[in-house]
N, C-alpha and C positions, 0 to 999 in steps of 0.2 A: 401126818405125814411130810417127809422131812425132805427138803428139796437141795441138791448141789449142785452148783457150776461149775463144770468142767472143763480150766483151758487144756489145749493139748498143743503140745508140739510132735511133729509126724517125719517122716522119710517124707519129702515134698514130694518125691516122684512118685506115691503110692495115696495119696491122700482121700481120694474115691473109696480104694479098696479100705482101707482103714476105718474110715466113715462107717461106711457098710457094717464093719462086722461089729463096730462099737454100737451103730443103732439097733443091730438083731439081739443085744444083750439086754436078755432081764431087768426093769429098772430103769432102763434107758427111754426116755420118751423121747426125746429129739435129739439132734445132730447137726452141728450148721458149721458148713466151712465160712471161714473167713478172712478177712484180712490182717496183717499188723503183725505185733511179735509172736500169735499163737495160730495154727492151724485149723483146728477144729476146738469148738464148742461142744459139749453136752451137759443134756439137762438130764440129772439122773435124783431119782424118787426114792427112797424108801421109808421103812414104816421106821425105823429103829436106825440109831446115832451108829450101833454096833457095823448093821448092816452094810454102812458106807466102804468099809474096810473091806469087804467081799468084794462089792463091785470095781471101786477105784483103781485099787493097786492090787487085788483078788484076780482082774478080770480085765479093765480098760490097758490098766499098765502092762500086760502082760501077751497083747499084741502085737505082732511081730509089725515093725515099723513104727510105735508109740515109744518117744524118746523122753517124756517126759510131760508129766501134771503139774498143775496149779488149781488146788480145789477152794472153793467158796461156798460155803453154808448158810443158806437162808435164813433171815430169822421172822421173816413174814413175805407175805406174797400180795404182792398187789397189780392187779390185771383190770383193763376194761371191762371183761366179763362179769368181775366181782362185784365191781360196780353200779352195773348196771341189774345184776340180778338181787341186788342190793334194793335200789331205788324201784323195784318192781313189786317188792314184799306188799301184800297188801291191795294190790289193783288187781281190777278184772281186766280179765285176755277179752 
């Protein structure tokens, strides 16, 4: 699974509507409304690198009000959930 973090600039008067439209897209797992240079951050998860082109420029960038994106592809994912599962291997519940 390939994970991309997509930083999104939007029309500020439509952030909630744009966030909902992005969140409804297939392969988008979460959308966060944030402070700072960008208005939204979307987590995109796909099976192949080529699929990123379908989701990000193909669908996210075409939503009315999206003004620009900056995409970062993750090399590895680390999370507290993953660490807990790793330490639980072999333990009886």
